[in-house]
N, C-alpha and C positions, 0 to 999 in steps of 0.2 A: 729585678722585679718585673712582673708581667702585668701590664695594664690591659684590661678587657673592657672595651666600650659597651654601652648599654645595648647597642644594636646587636652585638654578638651574643650577649646574654639572652636577649629576647628570642634569638633564633633557636634556643634549646626548647624542645617540646615541653609543654607545661607538665605533662604527666611524668617527665623524667627529672632527674637531679644530677648533680655533678658526679655522684658515685657511678653513674653509667659511663662516664668518659674514661677512655683508656689512660690510666695513670697508676703509679705505685701508690696504692691507697693506704691510709692509716686505718687502724682498727677503731679508734675513738676520735670523735669530733666533739668539741665543746663549743656550743653556739652561745654567744653573749650579745644580746641587743643593748645598744648604748644610745642614750639620749641625755645630753648635758650632764655627764658624770665625770668631768675633768678631775675632780679632787680624789676620786676613788680609784682611778684606772691604774696608777702606778702600784699601789698596794694590791689591787686585784690581780694584776699580772704576776707580781712577785709570789703571792700565795698560790695562785693557780699553777704557776711554773713548778713550785716546790711539790705540790700535790701530784701533778702529772709525772714528776720524776720517780714517784713511788709506784706508778702504773707500769707493769712490764711491757704492755703492748704499745705499738706505735700510735702516736696521737697528733692531733692538730687543734688549733684554736681559731675559731671563726668569729671575729668581731664584726657586728653589723652596726654601722653608724647611721642611726635613724634620723638624719637631718639635724644633727646637733648644731646649736648656735654659739656654744662656748668654745673652749680650747680642747674639747674631747678629740676632735679629728687630728689636731697636731700631736696630742699625746699618743694616739693610736699609730700615727705615722712613725713616731720614734720607736714604739714597740715593734712595729713591723720590720724596721731595719735591723733590730737586734736579735730577731729570732726567726729562723727559717720555717718554723711550724705555723707561723701566723698567716691567716688570710684576712684581709680587710675588705669588707663590702660597704660601699657607699650607696645609700638610697638617695633618690633624686629629691625627696622631700620627706617630712615627718609623716610616717604611715601608721604609727602605733606599734605597741609592743608585739602583739600577736602577728602582725604583718611582717615585722622585722624578723621574728623567729622563723616564719615561713621562708623568707629570703635566705636565712641562714641554713635552713633545711635543704634548700635547693642547691646551694653552693657547697655544702659539706660533702665529704667523701667517705666518712667512716662507716663501718658496719654497725656501730653504736653511736647514737647522738645524745649528748647531755646538754640540756639548756640551763642557763645560769644567769641570774640578774647581775648587773654591774654595781649595785649599791652595797654589796657585801653583807646584806642582812642574812642571806643564805650562805654560810661559809663554804668556800671551795673545798675545804678539808673534808666535807661530808660526801664528796663524789665517790670515793671508794666504796661506801656503803651501798650505793646504787649499783655500782659495777659488780659487786659480789652477787647481787640478785640476778643481774643480767647473765652472769656466767652460770648461775644455777638453772637457767632456762626460761626466765620470764621475758615477756615481750615488752612490757612497759613497767617502769618502776617509778612511783611517785613519792616525793618527800612530804611528810606530814610534820609541820612545824610544832615543836614542843616549847612551852614557855614563851609564847609569842610576845615580842616587844613592840607591837604596833599600837597605835592609839585605840581608845575604847570604841570609837565609831567603826573603825575597820574590823575590829574583832567581832562586834555585834553583827555587822553585815555578813561576815564570813560564817558566823554561827547560823544566820538565817539561811544562807545557801546550803550549808551542810544539812540543816533540818529538812529543807525541801528536797534535797537529793537523796535523803534517807541512807546515807553512807558516811563512813568516816574519812572519805577521800578529801584531801585538802586541795581543791581545784585552783585555789589562788596561789599556790606555791609553784614557782617556776623551776625549781631545782628538780628535774625529772630526767629519766633516761629512756630512750626509745631504740628498739632494733630497727635496722634499715627498712625491712619490709613494711613496718608500721609507718615510718616516715613517708615511704612511697604512697601508701594508701591515703595519708593526709594530703599530700600534694595533688592527688587526683581529685580531691573534693573541690568543687567550684563555688562553694558558698562564699558570699561576700563577708559575712560576719562569723568567722570561725572562732570557736572556743576550744583551743587546741587540747588542753588536758582532758576535757570531757569527751572530745571527739576521739582521741587516742584510746580512751577506755572502751569506747564502742567498737573501734576497729581492730582491737587486739584480742588475742585468745587468752593469754595468761598475764594478768595484771596484779601487781602487789604494791602496797605502801610500806614505807619504812620511816620511822621517826628520825627527825634531824634537828639539829640545833637551830636557833634563830637569834640573831644579834640585833641590837639597837642600831638604827641608822645613824651613822656618824658623819656622813658627807651629804651635803645638799638637802633637798627635801623631796618627798614622794610626789610623783606626777599623778597619782591616783587620788583625786579628791573624792568626796562622798558622792557627787553626781556621776563621776566617771565609774566609780565602783558600782553604782546602781545600773548604769548602762551596760557594764560588763555582766551584771547579774541578769539583765534582760536578754543579753546575747545567749546566755546559758539557758534561760527559761524558754525563750522562743525557738531556740535551735534544737532543744532536746526534750521538750515537754509541751503538751497542750493543757497542762494543769491550769494556767490562768483562765483560759476560755471555759474550761469545765467548771471552775469555781464560780465564774460569773453566771453560768447557766444554773448551777445549783442555787446560787444566791437569788437569782431572778425567780426561780420556782418558789423559794422560801418566802420572798417578798410578796409574791402573788397570793400564796396561801395565807400569809399574815394579813394582807389587805382584805381578803374575803372574810377572815375570822373577825377582824375589827369591824367590818361593815355589818356583819350579823349581830355582833355584840352591841354596837351603838344603835342599831335599829330596834333591838329588843329594849334597850335602855330608854330610848326615845318614846316607845309605846307605853312603857311602864311609868315613867316619871313626867313626861311631857316637857322636860327641860332641853333647850337647844344649845346652850352655851358650851357645856362640856363636850358635846358631840362636835361642835364647830372647831374647837381647839384641837381635838383629837384628829379631825380630818386634815387640818393644816399640817400637823406634825407628821402624819402619814404621807402626805403629798411631798413634803421636803425629804423624807427618807427615801421615797421612791425615786425622786429626781436625783438624789445623790447616788443611788445604786445605778441609775441609768447613765450618769456621767462616767462612773467607774467602768461600766460595760463598754461604753464608746471608746474610752481610753485604751482598754485592753485590746479591743478589736482593731483600733487605729494603730497600735504598736505592731501588730502582725501585718497590717496593710502597708505601713511604711517600709517594713523590712522586705516585703515582697517587691515593692517599688525599687528598693535599692538593688535587689538581686537581678531584676530584669534589665537594669542599665548596663550591666556587665563592665563596670569600671574596674581597672586593675587594682588589686589589693596593695600592690607595691610596685615601684619601678626602680631597677638597679641602674645607677649611673656608672659605676666602675667596680671591678673586682681586681684586687692586687694580692699576689701571693709572695711568700718569701723567696729568697734567691734560690734555695734548694727546694726539692719536692718533699719536704718534711724530714723528720729525723726520728730515731728511736727514742 
């Protein structure tokens, strides 16, 4: 096995990835981010190995250990020793799913890169569907989960994102395939909060979605709580749309118009009836409505300001502590 210290990894230019290095490269790389998935890893590897056996092209599997605190690292060490196609990437700390995928992109060597979650909700057996579309000439192939087995809250939030994106793309599905040129374009982006599926759709010429199966989570629990899903949604909104700011502007104009209309209405009513009580309560209601709208506007603008602040700090999205590859340089 080859152990690569973090200093060596850091010396590779950011815009480049491991596919630029002189080596006998595989055609397919499967990148799997792993965080506390010790129970699913053995079955994941067994099913992924069987799936890749049906792929005629040369392949590799890149496991990215995203700072796991359970026995995931030990399980991955055992898998690494048993299969020369395996590359194990250790991150220095938990960086998050998308950062782990970026690290896998950088280390992977294949002409085609497939990303896959380790929880087995997206079956590895669906990978050939994506590869068929890649062979047909598409740059990015996204999986669209059919018959989702997720909790109601997650499905509702996903439906909201789909509605805002005005497309049938399942941006929350990690089972996706990318051609190497698209991977290179993603790695050149210096944004701190990348939403990889949406970014790839922007950077690619030919994009297509394919329906895939979706299974119930049988191992562990999901790391995406409702709050994390909302933050991920904000990453997508603030990274690819100015719709929130535009909505606040439209809402502010509507509130101003409504306020002027109410003012005229109650002035006429006051002159006609002489009663002050109705007008007083209406004014209070209007003030509270305007204050609520103001706080919403401050929150939306604040979200963009915070993300600008994060970007200007230039903190690394991930740090690799070690890269270990199998004894051989891959196999057919």
